[in-house]
Structure formats: structure tokens, C-alpha cells
C-alpha positions in Angstrom: 155.8 60.9 234.6 152.0 60.8 235.4 149.7 63.0 233.4 149.9 64.9 230.0 153.7 65.8 228.8 153.2 69.1 228.0 156.2 71.1 226.5 157.2 74.2 227.0 160.0 74.5 224.4 159.8 78.5 224.6 161.1 78.1 228.1 164.4 77.3 226.1 166.6 79.3 223.4 168.8 77.2 221.3 170.5 80.2 219.8 174.2 81.2 220.1 175.2 84.7 221.3 176.7 85.1 218.0 173.3 84.8 216.6 171.8 87.3 219.3 174.6 90.2 218.9 174.1 92.1 215.8 177.0 92.3 213.2 177.4 96.1 213.7 177.2 95.9 217.6 180.1 98.0 219.4 181.0 94.7 221.3 182.5 92.6 218.3 185.4 94.6 217.9 186.0 94.7 221.4 185.6 91.2 221.5 188.2 90.9 218.8 190.4 93.2 220.4 190.3 91.4 224.0 190.9 88.1 222.4 194.0 89.2 220.7 195.3 90.9 224.1 194.6 87.7 226.1 196.1 85.4 223.4 199.3 87.5 223.7 199.4 86.7 227.4 199.1 82.9 227.2 202.9 82.5 228.3 202.2 84.8 231.4 199.2 82.8 232.3 201.1 79.6 231.7 203.6 80.6 234.5 200.7 81.2 236.9 199.2 77.5 236.6 200.3 74.6 237.5 201.6 71.9 235.7 199.3 69.0 237.3 196.6 70.8 238.2 195.1 71.9 241.8 195.1 69.3 244.4 192.4 68.2 245.5 190.3 69.2 248.7 189.2 66.4 250.9 185.4 66.4 251.5 
């Protein structure tokens, strides 16, 4: 690279979503509920997926 190496760190965010969403936000209990429901459906999902993955598609 030629010229000055100007950093523009403010363009990037290095915080997680957990840090961005307040603890009392209504999405937090909803997330726990959805995680519980999806975890209870693991067997159903397992039956929908192939044991050896998807077949590749030729280019």
C-alpha cells in the first residue's frame, strides 16, 4: 500500500449483541423461550437432515 496508513477503527464495531441489548429489553425473555422451544425440537430437526450432508453441485 502506498501513502499514509490511516486507520478508520470507528467504522468497525467490536461489541457483541449481548453488550448492545439492555438486560431489561423484551427480546431477552423471548430469546430464552425460543431457544427452549427449538431445543425441544432437536429430534424433529435431526430427522430432516441427511446423515452425510448435502450432495455437492458441480460448477
